[in-house]
C-alpha positions as CSV (number, residue, x, y, z in Angstrom):
1,X,-9.9,11.8,-9.2
2,X,-7.0,14.0,-8.2
3,X,-5.2,15.8,-11.0
4,X,-1.5,15.3,-10.7
5,X,0.9,18.2,-11.3
6,X,2.1,18.7,-14.9
7,X,5.3,20.1,-13.5
8,X,8.0,17.9,-11.9
9,X,7.0,16.5,-8.5
10,X,8.0,13.8,-6.0
11,X,6.2,11.2,-4.0
12,X,7.6,9.8,-0.7
13,X,7.0,6.7,1.2
14,X,8.5,3.7,3.0
15,X,8.0,0.8,5.3
16,X,6.4,0.9,8.8
17,X,9.6,0.9,10.7
18,X,11.3,3.4,8.4
19,X,14.3,1.1,7.7
20,X,13.2,1.5,4.0
21,X,12.4,4.9,2.6
22,X,11.8,5.8,-1.0
23,X,11.4,8.8,-3.3
24,X,9.7,8.8,-6.8
25,X,10.8,11.8,-8.8
26,X,8.6,12.5,-11.8
27,X,9.7,14.9,-14.6
28,X,7.2,17.3,-16.2
29,X,4.3,15.6,-17.9
30,X,5.6,15.7,-21.5
31,X,8.8,13.8,-20.4
32,X,7.0,11.0,-18.6
33,X,7.1,7.7,-20.6
34,X,3.9,6.0,-21.9
35,X,3.3,2.9,-19.9
36,X,1.4,1.1,-22.7
37,X,3.4,2.0,-25.9
38,X,2.0,-1.0,-27.8
39,X,-1.6,-0.3,-27.1
40,X,-4.2,-0.9,-29.9
41,X,-5.0,2.0,-32.2
42,X,-7.4,4.5,-30.8
43,X,-6.6,3.7,-27.2
44,X,-5.2,6.6,-25.0
45,X,-1.7,6.8,-23.8
46,X,-1.3,6.0,-20.1
47,X,1.4,7.8,-18.3
48,X,2.9,7.3,-14.8
49,X,1.9,7.1,-12.1
50,X,-0.8,4.6,-12.7
51,X,-2.8,3.7,-9.5
52,X,-4.8,0.6,-9.8
53,X,-6.6,-2.2,-7.9
54,X,-4.9,-5.5,-8.6
55,X,-7.2,-8.5,-8.1
56,X,-4.7,-11.3,-9.1
57,X,-4.4,-14.3,-6.8
58,X,-0.6,-14.1,-6.4
59,X,-0.7,-10.5,-5.2
60,X,-3.6,-11.2,-2.9
61,X,-1.8,-14.0,-1.1
62,X,1.6,-12.3,-1.1
63,X,0.3,-9.0,0.4
64,X,-2.2,-10.6,2.8
65,X,-5.1,-8.2,1.7
66,X,-8.2,-9.0,-0.4
67,X,-7.1,-6.7,-3.1
68,X,-3.8,-5.0,-3.6
69,X,-3.5,-1.4,-4.7
70,X,-0.4,-0.6,-6.7
71,X,1.4,2.6,-7.7
72,X,3.0,1.7,-11.1
73,X,6.0,3.7,-12.1
74,X,9.2,3.4,-14.2
75,X,11.9,2.0,-11.9
76,X,14.3,4.7,-13.2
77,X,12.2,7.3,-11.3
78,X,12.6,5.5,-8.0
79,X,15.3,5.7,-5.3
80,X,15.3,3.6,-2.1
81,X,17.1,4.9,1.0
82,X,18.0,1.9,3.1
83,X,19.3,1.5,6.7
84,X,22.2,-0.9,6.9
85,X,21.7,-3.7,9.4
86,X,25.0,-3.0,11.0
87,X,23.9,0.6,11.7
88,X,20.6,-0.3,13.3
89,X,21.1,1.1,16.8
90,X,17.5,0.4,17.9
91,X,17.6,-3.3,17.3
92,X,14.5,-5.1,15.9
93,X,11.7,-3.4,17.9
94,X,9.9,-0.2,17.1
95,X,10.5,2.3,14.3
96,X,14.0,3.4,13.4
97,X,15.1,6.5,15.3
98,X,15.5,9.7,13.4
99,X,19.2,9.9,14.4
100,X,21.8,10.2,11.7
101,X,21.9,6.5,10.9
102,X,24.1,5.7,7.9
103,X,22.0,4.8,4.9
104,X,22.7,3.6,1.4
105,X,20.8,4.8,-1.7
106,X,20.0,2.3,-4.5
107,X,18.3,2.7,-7.8
108,X,18.2,1.2,-11.3
109,X,19.3,-2.5,-11.6
110,X,20.4,-2.5,-8.0
111,X,16.8,-1.9,-7.0
112,X,15.0,-4.3,-9.2
113,X,17.4,-7.2,-8.8
114,X,19.0,-8.6,-5.6
115,X,22.4,-7.0,-5.0
116,X,25.3,-7.3,-2.6
117,X,24.4,-3.8,-1.4
118,X,20.8,-4.7,-0.6
119,X,21.9,-7.8,1.3
120,X,23.5,-5.4,3.9
121,X,20.0,-3.8,4.5
122,X,16.5,-4.9,5.4
123,X,15.3,-4.8,1.8
124,X,14.6,-8.5,1.1
125,X,13.8,-10.1,-2.2
126,X,11.4,-13.0,-3.0
127,X,11.0,-14.6,-6.4
128,X,7.3,-15.4,-6.4
129,X,7.4,-16.8,-10.0
130,X,9.7,-16.8,-13.0
131,X,10.9,-13.3,-13.9
132,X,9.1,-11.8,-10.9
133,X,10.7,-10.2,-7.9
134,X,8.8,-9.0,-4.8
135,X,10.4,-7.0,-2.0
136,X,9.6,-6.6,1.6
137,X,11.1,-5.2,4.8
138,X,12.6,-8.0,6.8
139,X,12.6,-5.8,9.9
140,X,8.9,-4.9,10.1
141,X,7.4,-7.1,7.4
142,X,6.0,-4.4,5.1
143,X,5.2,-5.6,1.6
144,X,7.0,-3.1,-0.6
145,X,7.2,-3.8,-4.4
146,X,6.6,-6.0,-7.4
147,X,8.6,-6.2,-10.6
148,X,7.9,-8.4,-13.6
149,X,10.5,-8.4,-16.3
150,X,9.0,-8.1,-19.8
151,X,10.7,-8.6,-23.2
152,X,14.1,-7.0,-23.7
153,X,14.0,-3.3,-24.6
154,X,10.7,-2.6,-22.8
155,X,10.4,-0.1,-20.0
156,X,11.1,-1.7,-16.6
157,X,8.2,-0.9,-14.3
158,X,8.0,-1.2,-10.5
159,X,4.7,-1.5,-8.6
160,X,4.9,0.0,-5.2
161,X,2.2,-0.6,-2.6
162,X,0.0,2.5,-2.4
163,X,-0.3,2.0,1.4
164,X,3.5,2.6,1.8
165,X,3.1,6.2,0.6
166,X,3.3,9.0,3.2
167,X,0.0,10.6,3.9
168,X,0.6,13.7,1.9
169,X,1.7,11.7,-1.2
170,X,-1.3,9.3,-0.7
171,X,-3.6,12.3,-0.8
172,X,-1.9,13.6,-3.9
173,X,-2.2,10.5,-6.1
174,X,-5.9,10.2,-5.4
175,X,-8.2,7.2,-6.1
176,X,-7.2,4.2,-8.2
177,X,-7.8,4.6,-11.9
178,X,-8.3,1.0,-13.0
179,X,-9.0,-2.6,-11.9
180,X,-6.6,-5.1,-13.3
181,X,-6.8,-8.9,-13.2
182,X,-10.5,-8.5,-12.6
183,X,-11.4,-12.1,-13.6
184,X,-9.2,-13.4,-10.8
185,X,-10.9,-11.3,-8.1
186,X,-13.1,-12.4,-5.2
187,X,-16.8,-11.6,-5.9
188,X,-17.6,-9.7,-2.8
189,X,-14.3,-7.7,-3.0
190,X,-15.2,-6.8,-6.6
191,X,-18.6,-5.6,-5.6
192,X,-17.3,-3.6,-2.7
193,X,-14.6,-1.9,-4.7
194,X,-16.8,-1.2,-7.7
195,X,-20.1,-0.3,-6.0
196,X,-19.2,0.7,-2.5
197,X,-21.0,-0.5,0.5
198,X,-24.5,0.8,-0.4
199,X,-23.7,4.4,0.5
200,X,-25.9,5.9,3.1
201,X,-28.7,3.3,2.8
202,X,-29.7,1.0,5.7
203,X,-27.5,-1.8,4.2
204,X,-24.3,0.2,4.5
205,X,-21.5,-1.2,6.6
206,X,-21.3,0.5,10.1
207,X,-18.6,3.2,10.1
208,X,-16.5,4.0,13.2
209,X,-14.3,7.1,13.6
210,X,-11.7,5.0,15.4
211,X,-11.4,1.6,16.9
212,X,-14.4,2.0,19.2
213,X,-17.2,-0.1,17.7
214,X,-19.7,1.4,20.2
215,X,-19.5,4.8,18.3
216,X,-21.1,4.7,14.9
217,X,-20.9,7.5,12.3
218,X,-24.3,8.3,10.8
219,X,-25.1,10.6,7.9
220,X,-28.0,12.9,7.9
221,X,-30.1,13.9,4.9
222,X,-27.4,16.3,3.7
223,X,-24.8,13.4,3.9
224,X,-23.1,15.2,6.9
225,X,-21.5,12.7,9.3
226,X,-22.6,12.7,13.0
227,X,-21.6,10.5,15.8
228,X,-24.0,8.3,17.8
229,X,-23.5,5.8,20.6
230,X,-25.0,2.4,19.9
231,X,-25.3,-0.2,22.6
232,X,-28.2,-2.5,21.9
233,X,-27.0,-4.4,18.8
234,X,-23.6,-4.8,20.4
235,X,-24.7,-6.2,23.8
236,X,-23.7,-9.8,23.1
237,X,-20.3,-8.6,22.0
238,X,-20.0,-6.3,25.0
239,X,-20.9,-9.2,27.4
240,X,-18.3,-11.5,25.8
241,X,-15.6,-8.8,26.1
242,X,-16.5,-8.2,29.8
243,X,-16.3,-12.0,30.4
244,X,-13.0,-12.2,28.7
245,X,-11.5,-9.3,30.6
246,X,-12.8,-10.8,33.9
247,X,-11.2,-14.2,33.1
248,X,-7.9,-12.6,32.2
249,X,-8.0,-10.8,35.6
250,X,-8.7,-14.1,37.4
251,X,-5.7,-15.7,35.6
252,X,-3.4,-12.9,36.7
253,X,-4.6,-13.2,40.3
254,X,-4.1,-17.0,40.6
């Protein structure tokens, strides 16, 4: 597990099209709030950020993935930088250009509740249940955040999808630290996340360096990866793909 800096640091991320960008600014470790202040005696304090697998059914269906991974932080640390719809010169296709498009920054209550400012942007809110707001980018569809409002006076936390972090920030936060809503999880997903895919044994899932399923990464006795080309097990698939491409060509020529 990656050891996060004890000094102030920031994480950066956003949606796929970059209409939504965000920064999470953490103070030094001693000033970070405890996320579980009412924990039972003898249990350790948990400080932000908390990275965890979330197996709950609502998050599974809302995100479209078998298990969501959240980065849980106090919302007061988070600032969203949003492209106004009226300033989107590139329309609705492709990533937002890096030109000086006018943006608006929101934080605090403007971030966790729908606001007039947010309505002018692509940050869209969805109330998935009572006292719960989820956000997504209505330009590219990226699932962004989850907020559940607890009792008055408690710290307002925002869960941000770990996949929305920029690559450097994703490397920094490291692996998830916990599984939550375990009892709601799908059996094979729980086995995969808890046990892996059988490591380097013959039962491991095939691994491919890219999208080419003909090239399979194999590990030697020293667990060093090497690349091999595999044809025989994939011949039925290859034949099907060849037939499909041929049929598409015939359709074009007709």
